[in-house]
C-alpha positions, -999 to +999 in steps of 0.1 A: +000-002+000+018+032-009+018+064+013-003+081-012-032+055-006-025+060+032-029+094+035-060+095+012-075+070+034-064+085+065-078+119+053-110+106+042-117+090+075-110+124+096-132+142+069-159+117+075-156+123+112-155+160+114-188+160+089-206+131+110-201+153+144-213+184+124-245+170+111-250+150+142-247+182+161-270+202+141-290+179+120-301+144+117-280+117+134-293+090+109-282+111+080-249+119+095-243+080+099-251+075+062-228+104+050-200+092+072-205+054+059-205+069+023-172+089+029-155+060+044-164+037+015-150+062-008-115+058+014-118+022+011-117+020-025-084+033-025-071+000-006-059-029-028-084-056-035-069-084-014-064-059+016-099-049+014-113-085+009-094-096+042-113-068+058-146-080+045-138-116+056-130-105+092-160-085+095-181-109+079-167-139+101-157-125+136-174-091+139-210-091+126-219-124+144-205-113+178-225-078+174-255-096+163-254-124+192-241-106+219-251-070+213-282-075+197-274-055+166-291-075+139-284-044+115-248-053+117-253-075+084-258-045+064-218-037+069-210-069+051-235-061+022-220-027+020-188-041+015-202-060-012-215-027-031-182-012-027-165-041-043-191-037-070-179-002-076-142-013-074-148-039-102-165-014-123-133+012-119-106-015-125-129-029-156-128+006-173-093+008-165-082-026-181-072-031-213-085-064-215-115-072-231-147-081-209-154-117-211-191-131-202-184-168-194-213-193-185-212-184-147-212-146-151-241-151-176-260-171-151-252-142-124-263-113-147-297-133-157-302-135-118-296-098-113-320-092-145-344-111-128-342-089-097-345-060-120-374-071-139-394-079-105-389-047-093-401-032-126-430-055-126-441-050-088-430-014-081-424-026-043-420-001-015-386+015-017-377+003+019-389-034+013-370-036-020-338-021-005-340-044+025-348-075+004-327-065-022-296-060-004-293-097+000-301-104-037-278-079-053-247-067-032-228-098-023-222-104-061-197-077-061-174-101-044-181-126-073-175-102-099-141-088-085-127-125-079-139-139-115-120-110-131-088-121-114-084-090-095-068-114-064-038-134-070-038-171-064-018-164-037-040-142-021-070-161-026-050-190-009-047-169+023-082-161+024-089-199+023-062-205+047-078-181+072-108-206+073-087-229+093-083-200+120-121-193+117-128-228+123-110-229+154-125-195+164-159-213+166-148-239+192-147-213+223-180-199+212-198-232+209-185-246+241-200-212+259-232-217+239-237-252+249-224-252+285-237-216+294-265-203+270-284-233+262-288-245+297-301-211+306-328-212+281-340-245+297-336-234+331-355-199+326-380-213+304-373-198+269-403-202+246-394-176+217-387-205+191-369-238+190-352-260+212-322-249+237-299-261+212-308-236+188-286-212+208-255-228+197-244-212+166-208-203+167-198-171+156-226-168+131-252-148+150-288-148+162-306-144+192-295-165+224-330-168+235-346-176+201-320-194+180-296-184+151-277-192+121-266-227+133-271-240+098-247-215+084-221-226+111-224-262+100-224-254+062-193-233+069-175-262+089-181-286+062-166-264+036-135-259+061-132-296+067-134-303+029-103-279+025-086-295+051-088-327+033-081-314+000-050-295+012-039-329+034-044-350-003-022-324-021+005-320+006-002-286+016-010-296+053+004-322+076-016-349+095-017-330+128-034-297+112-058-321+094-065-339+129-071-306+144-098-294+119-115-327+119-118-324+157-129-289+157-155-294+129-168-325+147-171-307+180-189-278+164-213-299+146-222-324+173-229-295+199-251-275+177-275-302+169-282-294+130-295-323+114-288-311+081-251-320+088-263-356+081-270-347+046-242-324+039-214-346+051-222-373+028-227-353-001-192-336+006-175-368+006-192-383-024-184-356-049-148-348-036-139-385-039-159-391-071-131-395-097-115-420-075-153-435-072-155-437-111-123-451-118-128-479-089-165-495-092-156-517-060-148-484-042-181-471-054-202-497-041-187-494-008-187-456-008-228-453-009-232-476+020-203-458+039-219-424+034-254-438+046-235-451+076-220-416+083-253-400+081-270-423+102-238-421+128-245-381+129-280-388+138-273-412+163-248-388+180-272-361+182-299-384+198-272-395+225-257-361+231-290-341+231-317-362+240-301-390+257-321-388+288-355-375+271-357-397+243-366-434+235-342-456+250-335-479+217-348-468+183-345-485+147-324-464+122-357-459+105-372-443+136-342-423+140-342-408+105-379-403+109-376-382+137-350-361+123-366-354+092-405-358+097-411-321+103-392-308+074-404-333+049-443-332+059-456-313+030-486-301+052-465-287+084-477-254+093-473-243+129-498-215+134-488-207+169-449-197+161-457-192+123-432-215+112-436-241+082-419-271+073-395-271+046-412-289+020-444-273+030-434-238+025-424-249-012-457-267-016-473-237-005-457-215-030-465-238-059-501-239-046-504-202-047-489-197-082-500-209-117-497-202-152-529-179-151-507-151-137-475-160-154-456-127-142-458-137-107-449-173-115-416-163-133-408-131-115-423-132-082-436-103-061-407-082-059-375-082-038-384-087+001-420-092-004-417-125+015-398-114+045-418-122+074-398-099+099-375-067+086-363-036+102-389-021+076-417-044+086-432-075+068-432-076+028-462-070+010-468-108+002-458-120+040-488-100+051-513-121+036-506-153+056-507-159+093-474-179+090-437-173+075-437-177+041-397-173+038-391-205+053-357-209+030-338-192+008-355-213-020-386-201-009-375-166-006-363-163-040-395-179-054-418-155-038-393-125-045-381-128-079-397-161-094-393-194-109-370-175-134-348-162-108-347-196-089-337-213-120-308-190-124-295-195-089-299-232-089-285-236-123-255-215-114-248-240-082-250-268-105-226-256-131-202-242-110-201-276-093-195-292-124-170-268-134-149-270-104-148-305-104-134-305-139-109-278-133-096-291-100-087-323-122-064-304-148-029-317-149-001-294-135-025-273-117-010-256-087-018-275-056-031-245-038-055-240-066-064-276-069-072-278-033-095-244-034-111-259-064-120-291-048-133-274-016-154-255-037-165-286-054-179-297-020-192-265-008-211-259-042-226-295-044-242-288-007-253-255-018-285-270-032-294-287+001-288-253+020-312-236-003-342-255+011-327-256+045-329-224+055-324-186+046-286-187+053-274-185+018-292-151+013-293-137+047-262-147+065-233-126+053-204-150+061-223-177+040-231-154+012-198-143+013-185-176+010-204-187-020-197-159-040-161-165-030-162-203-042-181-191-074-158-163-083-130-184-079-143-212-102-152-184-128-117-171-129-101-205-131-124-212-161-113-183-177-075-190-171-077-227-183-099-220-210-085-234-242-090-220-277-121-223-298-123-259-315-099-275-291-118-277-259-136-307-267-106-329-273-088-317-241-120-319-221-121-354-227-084-358-219-090-339-185-122-362-181-101-392-186-076-381-161-050-379-187-028-352-200-047-322-212-023-313-239-031-295-273-012-288-305-001-253-313+000-239-349+039-248-347+031-284-340+044-282-304+027-298-277+016-275-248-002-284-216-026-263-196-009-249-167-026-221-144+006-212-123+018-196-157+006-163-149-005-151-114-011-116-122-045-102-116-070-100-145-046-118-171-055-153-185-024-178-180-006-189-210-002-228-219+032-234-217+051-268-223+051-290-191 
């Protein structure tokens, strides 16, 4: 960071403080805060992208959740989405100053289609401004991270440092989870907390929530699974030793075990299957054994939950079928609606949206009711669609998207997850790929494969800043690697087949020399890697 940048940032911070004080003294305090935030954002634009991303990751994973959980400041989530908008501006500035042509790959096209769905939904419904802003921030702001990473504005080394930080962020969850399990959860039982959920809902790690009413335990579990996947991928490529892997596995098991998040019984087998998919396809016997092993892993997680959390109150003995039924019957019941708490089952929420829409009103079916329309609770009140029902229709990220921007927006987001997971799996197997890049891509395969499950599980992929940021980082990195490893037109099919077979992705140049794909050839931001001889 240059001296000029330091002086610029310091000057803008000082100026924002002076203006904030003057406006607060003689005018509106809210206006002073907004003005100060705008000026501070302008100063942050002078920071290098890796430094700005590091500040954003620290804020999302360390600061926001604690402000939410311990200080009751739910509005702290706006900070991270503000960073996302800031990166949007940063990306635009870098794009205008770049001599490289703007390339729109498949993933970027799906993101633009998703944003188009948001825009068309706003134009169709003309929702109240505050509702559109409160709901739209979750749908739009975080994509600034995707575009800045997909453009190659962060080097491989900088991206790898971000992923390395996830190990320490995983360890950061451990003392918080122990405190919440040993202190907060028993106090809810002792004092009769009834604001929603069981006492174990208070175990959310550093991801935020209400100690008396639950929080983002699902988001914590998703992050833990991705962090473990990255540790396994790093170990397989010699980036970390067995001790560090063991620490990550133990920390992850502790967090997932004490939080009692049953979706872990689905996420962990999915992550294991997709990470080891190439080996399973090459070795049929291993595949035959792998599927039952994944089922045993899922059942083991559920049995552990029954033992740790319900050992004294649950049945003394149960068959595997009974354990699975108790774990998922509420979520899978298509008619489950609790009118007292306003909660719906996960399948019931999707069914309700489907029953309320058909082709007699194609605009609402395809483009929804406008950003924020499904939000049951918000700083600006319930959304227009949510106010029609005596229960909460925004049960999950999937139902939020369906209600807010319709089936078109949902298919764009869901398709983005699937296409990105497939591409990440493909790119991670390119011969000659740097070990760091391969590890991040393989962890991204696991994270993106688990994402469709999370879409129907809860609202975390949209509302929880840390999870939204993690998703954008994975999608952006996959898109960037795709651009760097892209072959010339007409050569991609042959090389794709070579990569798919696990062979050498080698192509013929005009001069007749063999050249292999190699992503380490050029680590400069925004510039595609050359294909150099191996």
